[in-house]
N, C-alpha and C positions, 0 to 999 in steps of 0.2 A: 564107400570103398574101404576094403581092408587091405592094408599094405604098410610099407614103412612110414608113410605119412598119415596114417590113420589116427595116431594119437594127437597130432597137431590139429588135424581137421576137427577132430572131436572136441578138442579144447576150444576151437574158434566157434563152434556151434553149440555152446552150452546153453543152459536154461536162462542165464542172465543176459545173454545177447552180447557179452563183452569178450574180448580176447583174453585168454588166460593161458597158463602153461608156458609154451615157447613163444607166445605173441610178444611184440615189441612193447606195447603199451602196458602189458601186464607184468613185465619183469620188475622185480624189486619194489613193487608198489603196495604199501600196506593200507590199512584202514584210515580213513580221513579223520582229521583232528576234530573233536567235538561231536562225532557221530557214534552212535551205539553199534556194537557188534551184533552178531546174530542172536546171542543170548545175553548180552551185557546190559547194564542199566543205562537209562537215558541220561543225557547231560543235564546239569542243574538248571540251565537256562531254557529248557524246552527242547524243541527240535534242533537239528544241526544247523539249518540255514538261519533260523530266527536267533539262536544263541550267538552265531557268528556275527550277524548284523548288529545285535545289541552290543557285543563286545567291541566291535569296531567303532560304533557310535560313542560308547563310553570313553574309549581311548582318544578319539578325536576331540570330544568335549574337554577332556582333561588336558590335552596338548594345547588346544586353543586358549583355555583359561590360563595355562602357565605362560604361553607366549605373550598374552596381553597383560601379564602382571596381576591378574585377578586370582584370588584364592579359590581353591576347589571347594566342592560341597562338603568334603570331609573336614577341611580346615576351617570353613566358615560356620558350619553347623546347619542343620536342616531347617531351623526356624528363623535364621538370620536373613535380613533383606538383602537383595542383590545390590552390588555396587553399581554406580552409574556407568552406562555403556558409551557416553559421549567422550570424544577425545578431549584431552586436557591441554591447556596452554599455561605457560608460566605467568603468574600474576606479578604485578608491580611490587608488591610488598613481600615477595617470596612465596613459595608454595605453588599450588596449581589451582586454577579456576576452571570450571567446566565450560566447554564450548556448547552452550545451550542452543536449542533450535530457534529460540527467539532472536538470537544474534544473527543466525543465518537468514531468517525471515526479514530482519531489519536491513541486512545487506542487500537482499534481493529487491525489496521495496525501494530502498534508496537509489539503486541503479535504474529501476524502471521510472520512478517519478523524476529523477534527474534528466533522463532522456526525454520525458514528456515536457518538462519545463524548458529544456533547450530547444525542442521542436516548436513550442509555442512562441518562444522569443525569436527564433529564426523566421517563422512565418509572419510574425508581426512586423519585423524590420524589413523583410523582403517585399511584402505586399503593402507596405506603408500603412499597416494597421496596428502599430505599436500602441496607439492611444486606447484601442479596444482590447488588445491582447494583454495589456498591462494589468487589467483587472483580474486576470486569472493566473498571473505569474507567481504571486505569493502562495497559491493554493498547495503546490507540492510540499513546501516547507511547513505549512500549517498542518497538513495531514500527517506528516512524519512526526512532528512535535506532539500531536494529539495521540497518535498510536503508540509512540515509544517514549521519547524524552526530548528535551530541548537540544541536546547534543546531536540528535538525529537531524534536526533542521539545519544546523551548521554543516553537517556532513553532506546533506543534500545540496546545499549552496556550493560547497567546495567541489563536489562532483560535477555539478552543472557548469561551473566556471571552468573546470579542467576540460570538459568536453567541448565547450565553446572555444577555449583557447587552442586546443589541438586542431579543431576543424576550421576555425575562422580567424584565428590570430588573437594575441593578447589584448588588443585594444577593445574588441567587441566583448571579450570576457570581463575586462575591468569595468566597462560601461554597464554591463549586466549586474555585476556585483554592487557597484556604487548606487545605481539608480533603483534597481528592483530587489536585489538580493538582501541587502542589509534591512531594507524596509520590510520585506517578507519575514525575515527572522525575528524582527522586533514584534511584528504582529503575532507570530507563532509563539513566542515566549509569553506575550501578554495573555493569549488564549490558554496556554498551557498552565499558567499560574492562576488562572481564573481572576484576573484583575478587572476592576470596574472600568467602564469606558472612559471615565474621567481621568484615569491614569494611562490606559492603553492607547487612547487616541493621541494625546500629546507625545507619548513615547514613540509611537510610529511616525508621527509628523516630524519629530526631531531627527529620527533616522533618515527619513525621506529628504529633509532639507540638507543635512550633512552630505548625503549621497549626491544630491544635485550640485552642491558647491564643489564637492570632490571631483565630480565628472567635469565641471567647468575648469577647475584647476588643472586636471590632467590634459584636457584639450589645449589649454593655453601653453602648457609645457611642451606639448608635441609640435605645435605650430610656431613656437617661439614668439607668442603674442599674447598680451594681457587682454583676454576677451571681456573681462568684467569692466575694465576701464574703457574699452571700445564700446561696450553697451552704454555706459554712462555718457560717453561723448555723443553717441547717436541720439540718445534721449534728450540731451541738452540742446543739440542742434534742432531736433524736431520741435521742441517747445519754443525755441527762438523763432523758427519759421512760422509757427502758429500764432505767436504773439504779434509778429510783424504783419501777418495777414489780417488779423482781427483789429489791428490798430491799437494794441495795448502797449503802453509805455512803461509798464512796471518792470519789464525785463524778465529774465529767466531765473529760476531758483539756483542755488549754489550746487556744485557737484556733490557735496556731502549730503544735502537734502535729497538729491536724486538717488544716491546710494542707499540712504535709509528707506526711501519709498520702495526701491526695488527689493530690498531685504524684507520689508513688511509684506509686499505682495507674495514673495516666496513662502513666508511663514503662513500667510492666509491660505495660499494654494495647498500647501502640505497638510494643514489641518482639515480643510474641506475634503481633500482627497482621502485622507485616512478615515474620516468619518463616513464617507460614502462607501468605502470598502468594508468597514465594520457593519454598516447597515446591509450591504449586499450579502455578506457572509452570515449575518444573523438569520437569513432566510434559507441558506444553503447548508451550512454545517449541522444545525440540529437535525435536519432530515437525514443526514449521513451518520447520525449517532455521535457527533463530536460536539465539544463545547465551544462557545463563542464569547467567553468572558461573562461578566455580570451585566446583562442587557438592561438598560434603563426601562422603567415602566412605560414612559411615554413612547419609546421606540416599539415596545411590545404592542401597545394599543394601536399605533399607526400600522404596524405590520399585519395585525389582524384585520 
C-alpha cells in the first residue's frame, strides 16, 4: 500500500528482515562491537562470536588468577610451571604448607577404619564374642600405620575412642583404649618400623599387660574396691580349700607369692597373645601388600 505509512511499512519489510527506520528496536542502534561492517575489515580474533567468547574467557581467567593470588601468564612467563592449586594452611614454623590430597585421603580412611573398629568392638561386646573379635581390632590401626605413618594409627585410635565415648559412654571407650587400642598401636608401630619379632612381640606384650592392669585399676576406682586384692584373697581361699580337701598340711602360699604368680600368668598370656596375632597377621598383611615386620625363618617355613 502506498500512503502515509508506506515508508514505515517498507522499512519493516526490508531485505534483512529486521525493523529499521521508525521501528522501536532499530532506533539509535549502531553496529555490534567486534563485528565487521559491510565493507570493513574483520576483527583480529576471527568472527564476532568467537572473538567475543575468547575475550570473555581471557578476562575471566585473568580475574580468577588475580582473586586467587596467583600470577597471570604475562607476569609468570610462558615457560614457567604453574603454581599449586591446592589450598594452603599456616604451618607451625611460619609460612604456608599445601593441603595435599594425601592428607584428605588419610582423613577419609581414618574415619572409615575408625567406624569399622568401633563396629567390631560393639558387636564383640554385645554378642559376647569379644575373645574372637579382639583378633581383628588392631587391624585398622595397623593398616593406617602401613599406608601413611605411625601418627595415623594414633589418630585412628583417638577417633574410635571418641566415637565409642559419644555413643556408649566414657567407660567403654576407656576399656577399648586400654585393652585393645594401645596394644594395636604398639603392633602398628613395630610393623611400620620393620622391627624383628624378637622386639615387636615383647613390645606388644608390654602394652597389652599395662592395658590390662590399667583397666583393672579403672574398674577398681569406679566401684571403690581393690579388685586385685580381692582376686588374691579368692585365690588364697581356693588353695586353702583344695589343701584341706586333699589332706595336705603344708598350708597355703603367702599373698606375695600369689601376686607374683598372677603377674607371671598375665605376662605369659600377653606374650602368647602377641605372638599369635603376629603369626595371624603374617599370613594376612603380605597378601594385602603390607609389611609384617621381619618374620623369622621358622615361622615362614611353618606358614608355608
